[in-house]
N, C-alpha and C positions, 0 to 999 in steps of 0.2 A: 175308125177302125185300127189305125196305128196306135192310138191311145189305149184301146182295148187290149191289143198285143203287147204293148209295153207294160201295162199293169200286170198282164198274165206272167210275162217273163220276171217281174219283180217278184210276184207271189211264189213262183217256182224256185227262183234263186233263194228267197228267204226260207223256204221249206227245207232245201238242201244245205244252205249255208248254217242254219241255226239248229238243225237236228243233231243235238250233241251225241257224241259217242261216250256214253256213260262209263265205258270199260276203263276210260282214262281218269275217272273220278276215283278217290280214295273211297273205301267201304263206308266211312262215316257220312258221305254225302250222296250215296246211291239210293238211300231211303228217304221218303218224304215224310214219313211218320215222325211225330214229336219223340225225341230221345228223353227218357226220364233219368235225371241225374239227381245226386244229393252232394251237397257241399257244406263245409262248416269252416267258418273263419271270422274274424273280427273286421268289420268295415272300418273301424277307426284305425286299426293297424295297417290295413290295406292302403288307406288313403294317405296316412301320415308317414309310413315307414317304407313305401316303395317308390321306385323310380325306373328308368330305363334299363338300369343294370341291377337293381335290388328287388328281389321277389320275396314272397312268403311261401312256405312250403306246406301242403296240406294233402288229403287224399280226396279224390273224387269217386263216388259210387255211380255206376250207371246199369240200367237194365238192358239186357241183350237176350232175346228169345226166352223171355220169362225168368232169366237167372240174373242175380245181382253180382257185379264184379266191381273191383277196386283198382285204382290206377294212381300212382303218385303225380302230382302236378305242382307246378310252381305259378304263382299268381302276382300280377302287379296291376295297380290302377292305371287307366289310360284315359286321354282326352282331357285337355285343359279345362274346358268349360264345365263339362259333366262332372268331373272329379271335384270341382270346387262348389257345385251346385246341387248335386244329386245325393240323395240318401244311399243308393246304391250306384257307385261309379261303374262304367264298364270296365271289363277286365281283359288283360292280355294274359293268355295261358301258355305255358311252356311244358312240353312233355319230352323227357329224354328219349332218344331214338331206341335204346336198349329197353327202356320201360314200355314204350308203345309197340314193340314188335309182337306180333301174333295177336295184338288186340284190335278192337273196332277202331282205335285211334292211330293204327300204323300209318305212316306216311304224313302225319301232321304234327310236327314238332312245335308249331306255333299256331295258335288260334286266337280269335277274338270271341269274347263271350258278351254279348249285349244283354243287359238287364233293364228293368224298369227303372226310371230315374226317381220319382218321388213316392211317398206313401200317399196314394190318393185314388179315388175310385177308378179313374181311367188309366191306371198304370199299366195294366195288362193289354189294354185296347192299343195304346201308343206302341207297344212292342209288336202287335199283330201288324199294325199299318207299316212300321219301319221294315218288319221282315217281308212284307208283301213288296214293297218297293224293290228289294233285290230280286224277287220272283218275276216282277214285271220286266226288269231289264234283261232277264234271261231270254225273253221273247224277242228281244231286239238285236242282241249281239251276242256271238259266241264268247266274246272277250268279257266275262263277267265273273264276280265272286259267288261261289256256291255258299248257300246258307242252309242250316238245318235247325229246325224249331226243337227247343228243349223245354220240358216241364221240371221245374227246379224246386226241390225240398231244401230250402236254405235254413240252416241253423246258425243264427247270428250269435256270436259271442260277445256279451256286454259285461265287462269286468268278470264278475263271479257267477253271473246268470246267463242263461241261453234263451233265445227268443227263435220261435220257428216261423218261417214264411213260406207260403206257397206262391210261386212266381212262374210267370211265363219268360222265356227268353230265347235267343238263337245264337248258334255258333257260325262264325264267318271264317272260310279258309284263308290262308296266308297268301299274300300277293306273289311269293315265290312259286307257290303251287300253280297259281294261274299262269304264270310266265312259263313254267316247266312244261305245262300241258301244251304249249304251242312251241316248244324248244326256243323260247326267248328268255330275256332277262329284264330285271327291274332297273330302270333308270332313276337315279336319285340327284338330279341337279336342275337348275332353272333352264327351261327351254320355252321359247316364245309358243303360243298355241298355233300360230300360223305355220310353224315348221312341223307340226304334227299331222298324222294321216287325216286327210280332208274328210272322208265319208265317216270314219268312226268318231271323228271329232264332233261332226254334225249330229250324229245319232246320239252321242253323249250329251250335246247341247240341248236338244230336243227333249231327252230324258229329264235333265234337270229342270227345264221349263215346265214339263209335265207335272212333275212332283212339287214345283214351286221352291225349288232349291237355289238360294243365292249364297248360302254359306259354304262357298268353294272357290278354289283357285287351282286350276290345272297347271298353271306356269309355275306357281309357288308350292304346289303339291300340299295344298290345304285341303283335307278331306278328298284327296285324289292321289292316285298313283300313275306312273307312266311306264308302259312296257315297251321293250324293243323286240319287235317280232317280225321276221322276214323283211328287215330293213325299213320297216315302218314303226313309228312312234305312236303307240296306242293309249289314249287317255281312259282312265277308269276310276269312277267315283265311288265313295263309300260314305258311311255316317250320314243317314237320312233322317235323323230326328228333328233337325231344325228346319223342317219343310212344311209347305202348306198341306202336303199329303198326310204327314204325321200330326202336325198341328198340335204339339204338346202345351201344357199350361206355361212353361218355362221359356218358350220360343222368344228369342230377341230378334228385333228387325233392323236391318241396315237401311235406315232411312235416307242415306245418301244416294240411295238408287232411285229415289222418288216413289218408294212403296210404304204403306202404313202398317201392313200386316204381312206375315208369312203366306197368307192365302193369296196375296197379290203377286201374280206372276210377273217375272222380269226376264226376257231373253237375254243371255249372257254369252251367246256364241258369237263367233267373229263372222264377217262377211266372207262367203265362199262362193265358188261357182254355182250359177243358177240351176244347172242341170242336177248338181249333187244335192242342193237343197230340196229341189222337187223330188228326187228319188227317194230320199229320207223321208219327205212328207208323205209320199205314197205308201212307203214301207209301214210308217205308223198307222195310216189309215187301213191298211190291209190287216193289220194286227189288232184293230179295235175290239173285235168280238173276243179274241184271246185275252186281252188285258182285262176287259170288264169281267170275263168269266172267271179270271184268277181272283178278284175281289169277291165276286158272288160265292165262289166256292169256299170262302172263309167266313161267310156271313154268321154261321152258328158259334164261331170262335169268339165273337165280340160278347163282352159283358153288357155294353150299353148299345142298343139298336140305333140310338141317334148317331153314335160314332160311326156306325157302319153306313148309315144313309149319307152322312156328310162326306164320308171317304169316296163312296161310289160316285156321288154328285160331283165332287172335285174332279174326278177322273173324267167324267163325262164333260165337264166344262172345258177341258183341254181340247177335246174334239170339236166342241162348238167353234173353237178358235181356228184350228188347222183345217177344218172341212169348209170353212167359209173364206173365200178368196180376199174379200175386204179385211176382215179381221187378221188373217194371216199375214197381209202385207203390212198392216200397222204394228202388229205385236211381235212379229218375227223378223220379216225381210228389212222393214225400216228400222227395227230396234237392234239389229246386229251390230256389233262393235267393230270399230276400225283401229282401236288402240287400247 
């Protein structure tokens, strides 16, 4: 009886805790519908001639309520691995405050634009999977990045020629916006994971285990940010392309962890109080139907039905582990790090 009462309390807490007040979102992220945009630039110029402080300037067109509008944007390539590997590197987008005022982009002076990596049949399916990873974590924690799908008409400038591409992608809000939503700030220094908030750290570690993400270091802020909110240090992951959930053709494996594929899960969380671990476990179990329904709701967006099936099967395999006491002990409790 006590176990049933405890589970009910967890369910109630999760409902009230994670029902987001969307009034705190900028207009750009209040809508779930894909935003149609048009961009024109040279991939070669973006890759070779931009860095943390150097951008190219162009205009972005976007459709709002059936009307096409234009806004000046500055772009640079981001991501060390993808900018050296991908045909389309992911993009950091800057928009001046005065330019964005009164537009759909007001309040978003900095955004990430995630594009397909390679010219290959599964390029858009990989984008769908990485986008869904962000939507899955929304169900787990209020501390998450908002993401908005985009349908891109990209005109690539190649010397004196132009080539048109139809791509799927998504925009991600800046970490400062997430911090501001909770009246916090972004922390940019090394902090040991055990000094971070225990419950949100475990939630984050479970999530990275769910999506098969080992390309992350919260302490060194590799594909992760750290927020200081209410005197707590909150870890926040991003860049989910090199995961078993996304499983792109270019994925590389850290074999020092004893895995042979990004589809091999490896729990990278630290040992924590058993009650916290169990609370987070029950939270994820309570969210099972929600997470599965997110993937199911995007089935028609996949170009390759096999990619959809592999994605939902991979998600379900996570629950086969955490719902089974023996597997949970072996793959999570016993695997938790001590250093």
